[in-house]
Backbone bond lengths (Angstrom), bond angles and torsions (degrees), N, CA, C in turn:
res aa  C-N    CA-C-N  psi(-1)  N-CA   C-N-CA  omega(-1)  CA-C   N-CA-C  phi
1 M - - - 1.446 - - 1.531 110.12 -
2 N 1.339 115.49 135.50 1.452 120.00 -178.47 1.524 110.68 -70.98
3 T 1.308 115.93 143.95 1.466 121.78 177.06 1.515 109.32 -85.41
4 K 1.320 116.10 136.26 1.465 120.87 174.66 1.521 108.26 -79.67
5 L 1.324 116.16 118.13 1.462 121.06 178.12 1.527 108.89 -81.12
6 F 1.334 115.79 169.13 1.458 118.92 170.53 1.530 108.42 -56.33
7 Q 1.332 116.32 148.13 1.464 120.79 -170.28 1.530 113.46 -53.61
8 E 1.334 115.96 -44.71 1.472 119.45 -179.36 1.525 111.38 -60.16
9 L 1.331 116.09 -38.93 1.470 120.85 179.56 1.522 110.90 -71.77
10 E 1.335 117.26 -38.52 1.479 121.17 176.20 1.530 110.30 -58.19
11 I 1.325 115.27 -45.85 1.472 119.81 -179.51 1.523 110.15 -64.11
12 L 1.328 115.82 -45.09 1.466 120.35 179.81 1.528 111.07 -60.46
13 A 1.327 116.63 -43.72 1.473 120.69 -178.54 1.524 111.18 -57.86
14 G 1.312 116.26 -32.73 1.470 120.05 179.11 1.514 113.79 -72.06
15 T 1.330 117.00 -10.60 1.477 119.90 -177.36 1.533 112.76 -99.68
16 F 1.331 117.72 -7.90 1.469 119.14 -177.60 1.527 110.17 -65.73
17 K 1.328 115.86 130.01 1.467 121.36 -178.39 1.531 108.67 -108.37
18 F 1.332 115.24 101.93 1.468 118.96 -176.73 1.529 112.11 -69.72
19 D 1.348 116.56 -22.44 1.475 117.84 178.83 1.533 110.99 -74.00
20 S 1.348 116.73 -6.85 1.474 119.24 174.99 1.531 111.21 -80.13
21 I 1.338 117.25 -11.54 1.474 121.21 178.54 1.528 107.25 -84.19
22 I 1.319 116.67 118.12 1.469 119.42 -175.62 1.529 110.94 -69.15
23 A 1.327 115.42 159.63 1.468 121.69 -174.65 1.531 111.80 -58.32
24 D 1.331 117.48 -39.48 1.470 120.41 -179.90 1.523 110.64 -62.65
25 R 1.318 115.67 -37.25 1.464 119.91 -179.68 1.532 110.32 -71.69
26 K 1.320 116.71 -39.61 1.477 119.95 177.25 1.529 110.21 -61.47
27 A 1.330 116.59 -33.66 1.470 120.36 177.55 1.532 110.39 -66.50
28 I 1.338 117.08 -35.29 1.477 121.70 177.47 1.528 109.87 -68.52
29 L 1.339 116.75 -36.12 1.466 121.81 -178.60 1.533 112.78 -77.76
30 K 1.338 116.99 -20.08 1.471 120.02 -172.31 1.537 114.06 -60.02
31 P 1.344 120.26 -41.02 1.472 118.46 177.80 1.532 112.66 -58.35
32 L 1.326 116.90 -32.80 1.464 119.85 177.66 1.531 110.29 -70.83
33 V 1.326 116.65 -42.92 1.477 120.73 175.24 1.523 109.33 -56.25
34 D 1.326 116.32 -47.60 1.475 121.22 -176.80 1.531 111.36 -63.86
35 Y 1.326 116.35 -39.59 1.473 120.57 -179.93 1.529 109.81 -64.23
36 I 1.330 116.51 -48.98 1.470 120.47 -178.89 1.525 110.24 -63.97
37 Q 1.336 116.21 -41.84 1.468 119.73 -178.54 1.524 111.20 -62.43
38 A 1.318 116.84 -42.93 1.473 120.70 -179.51 1.527 110.54 -61.88
39 K 1.326 116.64 -44.38 1.468 120.50 178.83 1.530 110.74 -65.18
40 H 1.328 115.42 -45.41 1.464 121.23 -177.66 1.533 110.45 -62.27
41 S 1.329 116.63 -42.43 1.472 121.17 -179.43 1.524 111.75 -64.38
42 N 1.337 116.04 -30.06 1.470 121.06 179.31 1.525 112.54 -90.86
43 H 1.342 116.36 5.70 1.475 121.50 -177.08 1.530 111.12 56.63
44 S 1.339 115.77 35.61 1.468 121.28 178.44 1.525 109.58 -98.61
45 E 1.320 115.94 157.48 1.459 119.72 174.67 1.531 109.49 -68.42
46 V 1.326 115.40 142.19 1.463 121.77 179.23 1.527 107.27 -106.81
47 R 1.325 116.61 114.33 1.466 120.40 178.05 1.529 108.50 -112.24
48 L 1.319 114.82 118.15 1.461 120.75 179.49 1.525 108.51 -113.66
49 H 1.319 115.67 123.65 1.465 121.43 -177.54 1.523 107.09 -114.66
50 L 1.344 115.92 108.72 1.461 121.62 -174.23 1.523 109.04 -96.75
51 I 1.332 115.21 121.52 1.475 120.67 -166.76 1.528 110.95 -124.04
52 C 1.335 115.88 131.85 1.469 120.08 167.41 1.527 108.38 -139.82
53 T 1.311 117.98 -173.33 1.462 119.69 -169.27 1.526 112.52 -63.60
54 H 1.347 117.06 -54.80 1.466 120.44 -171.16 1.524 113.98 -106.35
55 N 1.325 118.29 -0.37 1.471 122.41 -175.84 1.533 109.60 48.02
56 S 1.339 114.75 50.95 1.462 119.30 -175.73 1.527 113.54 -126.18
57 R 1.349 116.96 -23.14 1.463 118.94 -174.63 1.538 111.34 -136.07
58 R 1.342 115.76 -82.38 1.474 119.79 -171.25 1.514 113.73 -62.86
59 S 1.323 117.53 -39.35 1.468 119.01 -178.32 1.528 110.87 -66.82
60 H 1.345 116.81 -36.35 1.470 119.09 177.86 1.524 111.17 -70.15
61 L 1.325 117.15 -44.39 1.469 119.52 177.58 1.529 109.95 -58.62
62 S 1.320 116.51 -41.98 1.468 120.97 -179.36 1.525 111.05 -66.27
63 Q 1.336 116.68 -42.37 1.467 121.00 179.44 1.531 110.53 -61.22
64 V 1.324 116.11 -48.46 1.466 121.11 -176.37 1.527 110.84 -65.04
65 W 1.318 117.00 -45.97 1.468 119.66 -177.50 1.527 112.16 -70.70
66 A 1.338 117.26 -34.85 1.476 119.31 177.42 1.528 110.34 -64.90
67 Q 1.333 116.72 -44.28 1.467 120.38 179.81 1.532 110.60 -64.00
68 T 1.324 116.37 -39.44 1.469 121.74 179.31 1.533 110.60 -66.63
69 A 1.333 116.30 -42.63 1.470 120.68 -179.69 1.524 111.19 -64.55
70 A 1.334 116.70 -40.60 1.474 120.11 178.37 1.529 110.03 -60.14
71 A 1.328 116.46 -43.11 1.471 120.76 179.59 1.525 110.56 -65.42
72 Y 1.318 116.94 -43.59 1.468 122.30 -177.49 1.530 111.15 -60.02
73 Y 1.328 116.12 -40.98 1.472 120.27 -178.46 1.529 112.88 -91.07
74 G 1.332 116.77 3.25 1.461 119.85 175.76 1.514 113.99 69.68
75 I 1.342 117.08 28.61 1.467 121.03 177.41 1.530 107.04 -88.10
76 K 1.309 115.86 111.20 1.467 121.06 -172.24 1.531 112.13 -82.22
77 N 1.339 114.32 164.32 1.467 122.60 174.64 1.526 112.87 56.86
78 V 1.337 115.44 40.88 1.461 121.19 174.51 1.531 107.39 -106.52
79 F 1.325 115.67 126.71 1.461 121.64 -178.16 1.524 108.17 -126.86
80 C 1.334 115.90 116.15 1.461 120.65 -175.81 1.526 110.58 -107.20
81 Y 1.319 114.86 135.76 1.465 123.05 -177.69 1.523 108.22 -127.87
82 S 1.332 116.40 167.70 1.461 118.85 171.88 1.521 109.91 -146.50
83 G 1.325 115.04 156.09 1.456 120.73 179.98 1.517 110.21 -162.83
84 G 1.326 115.57 171.77 1.454 120.81 179.71 1.520 111.45 -131.82
85 T 1.308 116.07 172.30 1.458 119.16 171.71 1.528 109.22 -75.41
86 E 1.352 116.31 -18.79 1.467 121.21 169.32 1.524 108.00 -145.76
87 A 1.324 117.17 159.05 1.461 122.08 179.72 1.522 109.56 -97.59
88 T 1.333 116.79 136.15 1.477 121.73 176.74 1.526 107.43 -130.20
89 A 1.331 116.38 -98.65 1.467 122.63 174.03 1.519 107.10 -162.52
90 L 1.321 116.06 151.50 1.462 119.25 174.01 1.533 106.34 -66.79
91 F 1.323 116.42 123.86 1.470 120.10 -176.74 1.527 108.76 -66.81
92 P 1.347 118.57 126.91 1.467 120.69 -172.22 1.528 114.58 -55.29
93 V 1.335 117.61 -29.70 1.471 119.51 -179.55 1.530 111.14 -65.15
94 V 1.336 117.30 -26.50 1.474 120.19 175.51 1.526 109.69 -63.41
95 A 1.331 116.44 -46.34 1.468 120.52 178.30 1.528 110.68 -63.38
96 E 1.337 116.80 -40.39 1.471 120.82 178.53 1.526 110.56 -63.80
97 T 1.321 116.68 -42.83 1.471 121.17 -179.77 1.525 110.33 -61.69
98 L 1.324 116.81 -44.71 1.467 120.74 -179.96 1.533 110.64 -65.23
99 T 1.332 117.12 -39.54 1.461 120.94 178.03 1.525 110.56 -61.75
100 Q 1.327 116.38 -44.99 1.470 120.65 -179.63 1.523 111.94 -65.03
101 T 1.328 116.27 -24.48 1.468 120.40 -178.93 1.535 111.78 -82.51
102 G 1.336 117.38 -18.67 1.462 119.20 178.99 1.510 115.77 126.69
103 F 1.335 117.44 -1.65 1.468 120.63 174.65 1.533 109.31 -76.33
104 K 1.327 116.68 154.13 1.463 121.31 172.24 1.523 106.89 -102.77
105 V 1.319 115.03 115.01 1.472 121.18 -173.14 1.526 108.68 -114.99
106 Q 1.314 114.83 126.29 1.468 121.02 -178.78 1.522 108.24 -124.58
107 V 1.326 117.04 133.17 1.469 120.90 174.37 1.527 106.76 -83.51
108 I 1.330 116.86 118.46 1.473 118.95 -178.37 1.530 112.13 -104.23
109 S 1.334 115.95 -7.58 1.471 119.45 174.95 1.519 108.10 -156.39
110 E 1.344 115.84 127.24 1.471 120.73 179.95 1.533 109.21 -86.04
111 G 1.335 115.50 -173.17 1.461 119.73 176.29 1.509 111.63 118.76
112 S 1.334 116.17 -168.08 1.473 120.42 -177.15 1.526 111.83 -73.60
113 N 1.337 116.93 -20.12 1.472 121.47 177.40 1.539 107.08 -133.63
114 P 1.346 117.06 77.47 1.467 120.08 -174.09 1.531 111.78 -62.29
115 V 1.326 114.51 154.96 1.469 121.43 177.10 1.534 107.97 -110.04
116 Y 1.317 115.50 128.90 1.463 121.94 -177.63 1.526 110.37 -114.54
117 A 1.339 115.52 142.42 1.471 120.99 167.85 1.520 106.08 -104.85
118 I 1.329 116.42 121.65 1.469 121.85 -174.05 1.521 108.46 -117.11
119 K 1.335 116.32 111.04 1.471 121.05 -176.21 1.515 111.45 -105.52
120 Y 1.343 115.52 139.19 1.464 121.82 177.95 1.526 111.36 -114.04
121 S 1.337 116.66 -7.67 1.462 121.66 -175.62 1.522 108.54 -156.02
122 D 1.334 116.25 151.83 1.475 120.41 -177.49 1.523 113.20 -58.32
123 N 1.338 116.63 -42.66 1.467 119.75 -168.42 1.525 114.65 -108.83
124 E 1.315 116.61 10.52 1.470 119.11 179.61 1.527 109.79 -103.21
125 H 1.319 114.13 151.68 1.467 120.20 178.71 1.525 109.20 -63.18
126 P 1.346 118.51 137.14 1.468 119.03 178.64 1.521 111.66 -70.11
127 V 1.316 115.22 155.26 1.461 120.69 167.98 1.531 106.26 -77.61
128 I 1.315 116.90 130.62 1.467 121.52 178.40 1.526 107.60 -94.15
129 G 1.328 115.54 115.77 1.466 120.28 -175.17 1.516 112.63 -111.45
130 F 1.325 116.05 119.32 1.472 121.90 169.89 1.518 106.72 -159.50
131 S 1.316 116.41 160.22 1.460 119.56 -176.27 1.527 111.07 -82.36
132 K 1.334 115.52 134.69 1.461 121.22 -179.42 1.525 108.45 -156.61
133 T 1.318 116.28 159.53 1.461 118.94 175.03 1.529 109.10 -73.93
134 Y 1.318 115.50 156.41 1.466 119.32 -174.91 1.528 112.32 -62.80
135 D 1.356 116.63 -25.25 1.470 119.09 -179.04 1.535 112.24 -97.14
136 N 1.337 116.63 14.56 1.474 121.36 175.68 1.525 110.14 -59.43
137 E 1.322 116.77 149.24 1.477 120.66 -178.66 1.525 113.07 -62.01
138 F 1.322 117.26 -20.02 1.466 121.31 177.89 1.535 110.68 -65.74
139 N 1.322 116.06 -24.83 1.468 122.27 -174.73 1.525 111.66 -96.60
140 P 1.348 117.43 162.07 1.464 119.54 -178.69 1.524 111.20 -69.11
141 S 1.333 115.66 151.58 1.469 119.25 -179.55 1.523 112.17 -103.95
142 E 1.337 117.17 -11.53 1.473 119.52 178.79 1.534 109.22 -159.60
143 S 1.327 114.86 168.94 1.480 122.82 175.42 1.528 112.20 57.96
144 F 1.336 116.51 50.74 1.465 120.63 176.94 1.522 109.69 -140.35
145 A 1.329 115.05 162.65 1.465 121.14 170.99 1.517 107.45 -98.31
146 A 1.328 116.78 129.08 1.471 122.20 174.94 1.523 107.96 -91.90
147 I 1.330 115.93 114.97 1.463 120.97 -178.41 1.525 107.52 -106.60
148 M 1.321 115.37 113.28 1.464 120.68 -174.02 1.525 108.14 -88.57
149 T 1.360 116.45 109.79 1.463 120.15 -173.20 1.529 113.11 -92.78
150 C 1.331 117.31 -1.14 1.466 118.80 173.65 1.520 109.40 -141.57
151 S 1.329 114.71 149.03 1.469 119.30 -174.64 1.524 111.64 -67.93
152 Q 1.366 117.55 -29.72 1.467 119.62 179.19 1.523 110.51 -64.15
153 A 1.345 116.50 -45.69 1.470 119.81 179.61 1.521 109.82 -67.16
154 D 1.336 116.20 -37.49 1.463 119.57 -179.67 1.525 110.11 -63.49
155 G 1.335 116.20 -43.25 1.464 119.88 179.29 1.518 112.69 -74.89
156 G 1.337 116.20 -35.05 1.461 120.67 -174.13 1.519 114.38 -83.35
157 C 1.338 117.15 -13.34 1.474 121.37 -179.28 1.521 109.28 -121.93
158 P 1.312 117.97 78.74 1.458 118.31 -179.21 1.522 113.16 -65.10
159 F 1.347 116.52 -20.76 1.468 119.55 -175.96 1.520 109.00 -138.21
160 I 1.327 116.77 126.86 1.467 121.97 174.83 1.528 106.78 -114.66
161 A 1.326 116.41 110.27 1.476 120.46 -176.92 1.519 110.18 -61.23
162 G 1.335 116.01 134.85 1.458 121.58 175.34 1.513 115.01 89.62
163 A 1.341 117.00 -13.52 1.472 119.53 -177.89 1.523 110.26 -73.55
164 E 1.325 116.06 131.20 1.472 120.64 174.43 1.521 110.02 -77.45
165 K 1.328 115.52 -31.68 1.451 120.51 -178.26 1.514 108.04 -148.35
166 R 1.309 114.16 147.02 1.469 120.60 178.19 1.518 106.96 -119.76
167 I 1.340 116.55 124.77 1.465 120.83 -173.06 1.524 108.87 -128.98
168 P 1.341 118.33 110.52 1.464 118.37 176.56 1.533 111.10 -80.27
169 I 1.337 116.52 118.70 1.472 122.52 173.31 1.524 105.26 -133.14
170 T 1.326 116.25 87.02 1.464 119.15 -169.44 1.533 111.63 -92.44
171 F 1.325 114.60 148.55 1.462 123.20 179.98 1.527 108.80 -125.24
172 E 1.328 116.24 149.65 1.467 120.55 174.53 1.528 109.24 -65.50
173 D 1.327 116.29 144.65 1.460 120.70 -175.66 1.529 110.86 -85.76
174 P 1.348 118.03 119.43 1.473 118.83 177.33 1.532 112.71 -68.55
175 K 1.341 116.38 -9.87 1.473 121.08 179.43 1.531 111.71 -54.65
176 A 1.334 115.92 -28.53 1.471 120.34 -179.84 1.526 111.47 -56.83
177 F 1.345 117.09 -20.92 1.470 120.94 -176.58 1.528 112.79 -107.59
178 D 1.340 117.01 10.72 1.470 119.38 178.84 1.532 110.56 -57.74
179 Y 1.333 114.73 135.85 1.471 122.81 175.35 1.532 112.39 61.70
180 T 1.334 116.80 27.55 1.469 121.34 173.41 1.531 107.39 -115.30
181 P 1.341 117.48 166.11 1.468 119.89 177.55 1.536 112.93 -61.82
182 Q 1.338 117.55 -21.98 1.476 120.84 -178.65 1.529 113.24 -87.94
183 Q 1.358 117.39 -0.24 1.464 120.24 -170.59 1.531 112.82 -51.93
184 A 1.330 117.79 -56.74 1.475 120.94 -175.20 1.523 110.82 -60.36
185 E 1.320 115.72 -43.58 1.468 120.95 -178.17 1.534 111.34 -63.59
186 K 1.330 116.65 -43.13 1.471 120.12 -176.49 1.531 112.00 -72.32
187 Y 1.337 117.28 -35.41 1.471 119.13 175.56 1.521 110.13 -66.17
188 Q 1.329 116.34 -41.81 1.464 120.09 178.21 1.528 110.55 -63.10
189 E 1.317 116.01 -41.73 1.474 121.22 179.56 1.537 110.78 -60.65
190 R 1.344 116.16 -46.58 1.466 119.14 -179.46 1.523 110.60 -67.14
191 S 1.329 116.60 -41.76 1.464 120.78 178.93 1.527 110.58 -58.52
192 L 1.330 117.09 -44.33 1.471 120.27 -177.94 1.527 112.03 -71.11
193 Q 1.341 117.04 -31.45 1.472 119.08 174.40 1.530 109.78 -63.94
194 I 1.332 115.88 -47.74 1.466 120.66 -179.90 1.529 109.60 -62.02
195 A 1.336 116.40 -42.96 1.470 120.94 179.50 1.525 110.76 -59.18
196 T 1.318 116.21 -49.12 1.466 120.68 -178.38 1.527 110.48 -59.31
197 E 1.322 117.11 -43.14 1.469 120.63 -177.38 1.528 111.39 -70.66
198 M 1.328 117.97 -39.49 1.467 120.23 179.00 1.539 110.72 -68.47
199 F 1.324 116.61 -38.96 1.470 119.55 176.80 1.537 110.14 -66.46
200 Y 1.325 116.72 -38.87 1.473 119.51 175.80 1.534 110.55 -58.93
201 V 1.335 116.06 -47.57 1.471 120.74 -179.29 1.535 110.37 -55.10
202 F 1.326 117.18 -50.63 1.468 119.70 -176.67 1.526 112.81 -73.37
203 S 1.336 116.94 -24.13 1.470 119.21 176.44 1.522 111.43 -67.67
204 Q 1.339 116.85 -18.60 1.464 121.35 -177.91 1.547 112.47 -85.83
205 I 1.325 117.39 -9.87 1.471 120.03 -174.78 1.520 109.56 -81.58
206 K 1.319 115.43 127.02 1.475 121.23 -175.86 1.534 110.16 -107.99
């Protein structure tokens, strides 16, 4: 059964245009579709570990949108994680971007690496967002797909222990626009690209 998202997110989900994803990009996404489909067909848990360099921007956006897309399409037993090659902090503009899109974001721990609870639906468990290395104990140690969301992490991590499959799906870094007049617009643009692609992936699961 499909999960009812918060109203703003439900409306947004109805606007995603999958035909805007070019064929080359769909080919990059296909290994992820195939991985999820194989697990789903076997009634196995689907663990997706989204990895970038600092676990501060793209990996969190990817984790949140993948978990939301799985709920929207009613794909059960999907658990999304994120990590980096080093730990920093979730960049605050990511939380602001998600809030503006319709997520309910709560800071549950302050400090140099704050912990966020990010909710997409009234009755679903929130995504817990904070920066950590990909091999942190918070993350799975085996039976997961490692999805490399940036080329630096993909190049810098030739081996991810415990990963059943490694899938590079890289996104441009909105960090290039930090503290510029385009910052909010570019973070929103990247977030919506990731959202559209993650929703496309889960829309393909039968």
